[in-house]
N, C-alpha and C positions, 0 to 999 in steps of 0.2 A: 888472104884472110880478111874476113870483114869485121868492122866495128860496129857495135849499136851506139857508140858514144866517144866524144873525146874531152877530156876533163884535165884543168892545169891544177896543178899543185904548187903552192910556194913554200920551197923547201926552208924549215924541215916540219912544215905544217902536217898536222894530225887531224883527220876528220872523217865522219860518217859519209859512206857512198850509199846512195838510195837507187833502187829501181822499181818500177811498177811492171809486173808483168802481165800481160794481155794478148788475147789470141791475135794472129796477125790478120784475119779477116774483118776485125774491129766489132765483131758482134758479143753480145753480151752472154758469154756462155757459162755457165756455172762449172768451177773449177777449184780444186785446193791445191797447194803447194805442200807436198809430202816431206820433203827434206830440201836442204839448201846449206851449200858452203861456198868458199871464196878461196882462190888462190892468185898473189900478186907475183910476176915474175918481172925481174930487171933484165935489160938486153944492152950487154955490154959492147965494147969498142969492137968486138968481131962479129954483133949481131947475133950471138949465142942468147938465149934464155935462162936465166937461173931463178928457180923458186927461191923468193925471199921471205915470204910469210904465207900464212893459211890460215883458216878457221870456218867457224860456223857462222852463218847468218844469221840474222834476226829476221822472222817472218811474222809479217801483220798482214792479214787477208791476203793480198795480191802484191804486197811490198816487200821488196828485200833490202837487208841493210847490214852493211859491214863498216866495222871502225877502222881505218887502213892510217900509216904513217910509212911513206916511203922513206927509206934510211939513206938514198943518193940522190943526187942531181942526175937527170937523164930521163929516158925513154922506159915505160913499163907497159905491161899488158896484165890488166886486172880481168878475172873470169868470175862470174857467177855460175856455179854447176848446181843446177835445181831440177827435182822430179817431180813429174804431172801424170798421172793416172799411168803409172809404171814405165815411162818413158824419162830420159835423161835430156836435159836442154843445156847447152852454154852459152851464155852471152859476154862476147869481149869489148872490154872498154880500155880505150888507149888513153893513158896519163903521162903527161910531161910534168916533171919536177924540177924546178929551177929557181 
């Protein structure tokens, strides 16, 4: 699994995660984000991922924003799930809460 970023939270911190969506070719192509949501998975001691929270992203032009608060210390996988021109894209962010 690949991650687009790694973020650290000081437990029990609650804050916004923000991401700017842009084409991989770095060209200035016109597009709009049609729908966006997020999911937060906690990785337990056995390596299993458990869905802890989810919701809708705030979308402003090409920026996605989600307010999250991990409930435990440890490693999380945060997923931005968004649609552009009928395609569904997923970006993973690794979160370490401690």
